[in-house]
C-alpha positions in Angstrom: 0.0 0.0 0.0 2.8 2.4 0.9 4.6 1.7 -2.3 1.5 2.6 -4.3 1.1 5.9 -2.4 4.7 6.8 -2.9 4.3 6.0 -6.6 1.3 8.3 -6.8 3.4 10.9 -5.1 6.1 10.5 -7.7 3.4 10.9 -10.4 2.4 14.1 -8.5 5.8 15.5 -9.0 6.1 14.3 -12.6 2.8 15.7 -13.9 1.8 19.2 -13.0 -1.9 20.2 -12.7 -2.0 21.4 -16.3 -1.8 17.8 -17.5 -5.3 17.1 -19.0 -5.9 13.6 -17.4 -4.2 14.5 -14.1 -7.2 15.6 -12.1 -9.3 12.8 -13.4 -6.6 10.2 -12.5 -6.3 11.6 -9.0 -10.0 11.5 -8.4 -10.3 8.0 -9.7 -7.4 6.7 -7.7 -8.6 8.3 -4.5 -12.0 6.8 -5.1 -10.5 3.3 -5.6 -8.3 3.5 -2.6 -11.0 4.9 -0.4 -13.5 2.3 -1.4 -10.9 -0.5 -1.1 -10.1 0.5 2.5 -13.8 0.6 3.3 -14.4 -2.7 1.7 -11.5 -4.3 3.7 -12.8 -2.9 6.9 -16.4 -4.2 6.2 -15.0 -7.7 5.4 -12.9 -7.7 8.5 -15.8 -6.6 10.8 -18.1 -9.2 9.3 -15.4 -11.9 9.6 -14.9 -11.0 13.3 -18.7 -11.3 13.9 -18.8 -14.6 12.1 -16.0 -16.1 14.3 -17.5 -14.8 17.6 
């Protein structure tokens, strides 16, 4: 996870905000990572409930 974030940070430095797809890419990636974290949390919580 940290590797991906640092890779995104490198992309941040490489492309400035004038790049046409930059903003779209940033939005999509933040959506994906946010949803993924939520999904993992939900699965983990339901798994704990199932075991208890």
